[in-house]
N, C-alpha and C positions, 0 to 999 in steps of 0.2 A: 739614862748615864743610872748607871750605879753610884749608889753609896760609899763612900771612905770614909775607911774610919782609920789607925791609928797600928801603929803592928804592933805584933804580941814581945814577948820577954820571951816566952816561946822561941822566937822566928827568931830573935837577937841570940840567942845559945846557939839557933843551928848555925847559923851562918860562920862561926870556927872551925868549924869538922865539916859541914858540905858545903861550902861558897856559894852565895848569890852572881849567876850568870845576865846579865842585861844586855841581851841586843838591840838598839838604836839603830833604825832602817828608815827612810825618805819615800815615799810612796812616788815618790818623784824627783826629780832633781831642782833643785832649787829650795828645798822647800824646810832648810833650815837646821838636817838630821846630825851635826855635825857639831853647828853652834849649843843643841840641844846636849848632845852627849858630855858636851865638855861643863855645861852648867851642870848637868844633872853629875856629875864627878865630882867638882865641886864638890855642891850637896848633900853629898855624902860622904864624903873628903872630912867634912865635917863633926859626923858619930863615929870617925875609924877606918883605920887603911882600905884608902879603893885604888883602885890603877883601872886609868883607861886605855885601852887595848884598838888604835890603830890601822881598819881589819882594809881598811886600801889603800892597796899595796900599789899603784901606780898612781891615785890622785890622793897622797896623805894631806890632809889637810885642819887638825889639830895642833899639831907642831905648829903651825902657823899660826893661828888666835894665841895661842898662847907666847906667844915672841920664843920660842923655844926650837935650838936645833941643834936634836942629840947626838952624841959623842959615838955612841951604840944604841943602835936598830933596829930590829926585828931578823932581821934577817943574819945576825950575830948570837940573835938568841936559837933559833930553828939550828945554824948551823952546830950547836951547843948542843942538844938534843941527841938520844935521850933523856940524859944525865945532868940537869942542868940544876948547877946546883945556885944556894941563897947569894952566893957573894958574884957571881954573873949576874945574877936576875935585876940586879938594884946598879948596880953597874949600868945595864941594858933601860932601866925608867929614870926621867928628872920629874925633881918635884912642881908642882904647881907654885905659882908665884906668891909664896908667904902660907901654902900649905903643905904643911913639911911629914902627913897625910892623905893625901893626894897627889897618883903617878901617874905618867904618862908614859908608856911605850909604840914607839912609831918606828916605823915604813921610813927608808932613808927617801930623803926629802923631792930626792931626783927623779925620783918615781921608780930605781929603777931592778926594784924591789917585786914586782911585772914579768918579769923579766926570769928571774931569776926563785918564783917562789908561787904558790900557789895557797887557796885560803884552806883545802884538804893539812894541809905542813899547819895551819898556825891553830884550825886543829886539832892535831893533833899534838900541839905540840903541850896546850889549855890543860892540860892536864896535872901536867910536866910544872908547871907555875904554877902552877890556882892557888896550892896553900898559900902562896904566899901571905895573898891580898885578904883581904874581907870582901870583900865587894870589886866585881867587874863589871867592868860598863866597853862591851863591844859595838867601835864603830862602824857598822858594816854595807860593801857597797849593793848599789841592787842590780848588778851581772847576777843570770837567775844563770846559776850552771849546777852540777852536782859540787860542785866545793865548798860551793854558798853552804848549799842543804848541807853540810857534814859541818857546817857554821853555825849554823840555826838550834841544827838540833844537839847540842853542846850546851845550847840559850839556858836557863832557866824562864824568866821572861821574857815577851818576844817585845817592842816598842818600834809602831809605826805611825812616823811623824806626817805629816796633813795638813793642807791651808784647807780652807776652807772657800772653796772654787770647783767648778761639777771637773773641771780635768783630775784636777787633784784627788775628786772623791771616782771619779773611773778609775785612772790608776790603783787606789785602794784598793775597792772594790777584786780587781784580780788581784792584789797580792791576797784578800780574803781569803781565794776559791782558792792559792796556790796550797795557804796553809794549810785549806781543810784538804786539798787533793793530798798531803804529805804526814796527816791526819792529825793534826795539832787541835787544843780542845780551845775550844774561842773565851776559858778565865785567863790564858797564859796570854794573853794576848791584851794593852791599853794602846789602846787608839791618842797620841797627844793630834789638838786641833790648832796650830803653829801658828801664829797672827791675828788671832781674831782682839774684835774689837776697833773698825772698821768701819766705813760706811754700810761696807756691805752687810748689813742684820739680816737683812731677810733669806741672807743666800747660806749666812750662819744660820741659819734657825731649821734649814730645809735640808740639811750639810747634818745637822745632829739631831734632826728627824729618820736619817738614812739612818741613822750611825746606832740608834735607838737598838735599847740589847748589850749592846760592847758599853767596854770602860772605855769614859772617855773625859780625859784631862786639857780643860783650854789652858792653851800662852796664852798673852798679851804679847801682843808687835809693839816688838822695843827695838828696827831699825835701828833707831838712829844711835840705841844704845849698846847694841851689839860692834856696830864698825868702831866706838868710841871705846868701846875695853876692846874689840881686838888690836886696834892702835896700840892701848895701852898697854897687851899682852895681860890681865885679867880675867878672869871670869864676869859680869854680873850677875851673881850672887855674892862674889865677896866685892867686887865695887860698889854696886850702889846693890847694898841687901834689904832695904826696904821697898825696894821697889816694886810693883805689881807682876815682870815679870820675872821676880827671884823672890815675891811669892807663890806662886803660880807653879815653877820647880821647883819649892820643897812640896810644895801639898801633894807634886806628880812619884815625890819621896812617895808619900807616906802610901801612893796611893798602889803605889810595886810593891810594897813592901806587906801590904795589905790583901793583895790576891797574890805570895806566896804563902801557901802552905807550912798552919805551926809544924804538925808532924813530919816537913824538913824539906830541903829546896834541890829536888831535881831534876835535874836536865827534860828536856821536851820530849828526845831520845829515849832514859831510861821510863819518863812517864809514859811513851808507847810501848815499853814492853812488857811495866804492872796493865793495862790495860789486856792486852794478848794473855799473859800470864793470869790472872783470872779471868777473860773469859776460858780459856782450858778446862780449868778446878773449876766453871759448873758448865760445863759440857760435856755431861752425860755420864754413863758409867765410865765410858771406855777415854774418856778426856781425858786422862792421869796415865794412862801407857802410853801417850805419844810421844815420841822419842824428841830426844834435844834438839832434833835435825829438824822436823817439823816445827817444832816451837819456834827453834831461831826462824826455817820462812815463814809464818807467819808474822813475824816480827817485820821481815824484810817488805813482807809487801801490805803492810798496815797505812792504810790510805786508798787512794785510785788506783786506775789501773796507769793510769797519766802520774802523781805522783810518786808510783813504786819504779817507775819510765829514769823519770827523776833522778831518785833517790841512789838506781844501777848505774844507768847510762848515761844523765845528762844528756839524754836522747827525747824526744818526743813524735811520735808520726814525725820517722829518720829525716831528722833536724835540733840542731843543735840549739839548747834554751839560753839565750842572752840575753 
């Protein structure tokens, strides 16, 4: 595992001009990604304005964990695009209990947003409202298609939530392969090993060995506390700030900020574009004479053939990826 350092002042200043967008993705179902997203948003909110965007259009759970039923939803924002005023944005947000700097944007709780919208629409809307918050936490669904890829491209950092067992490790490895196909660098990915500290310590050691070279943050098992806090409608980091779970979430905050370059908080898509432009500028004497179309074509095809098909069409080997 890589060492964790404290965030720099330069990174803090950059948040105002280029907000941090953190994607939270579960390697498999039941890994605890939404619980992590809620508590991560609460921890970040203690240092400045933070918005949790629940991108699970069919099964939004963040509002349920916080015991909130938003009057206006993510769909209301999408219908106002491309021009969304701050008053409209704030009307579609609901505050975390006792935390005015942490807010939630949720799809309708009945799940009908899955039929009325898709993640590409959310990804296109995000740049229009991004400047209304210093940090964004996006709770991502696991259905892999081009719409999810469009949303992933908007993120600055990706966190992959998994557990210390073989099934979860196999699922995480599939996601690592997908991230590689899409051209994402390992430095932009933080692995969250959730619910550690159980009796299977040997398995945890084996999983950590398999994750060697990656940034890994361990979150202790707090199943009973998270259930209690969900009933109370409060994040664990607020209700039990001294618990080991809460301390680990604050460590996760430090890890994410230390993985964010002080030179700027670029999205994964922007990082890909810069790598392509850097390769063009050093590609012999004819590199600088390439047309803008050729450069854009390289950006579109960055990554492996599988990643290119997924980003362009959502199909791999003539079948839809789900």
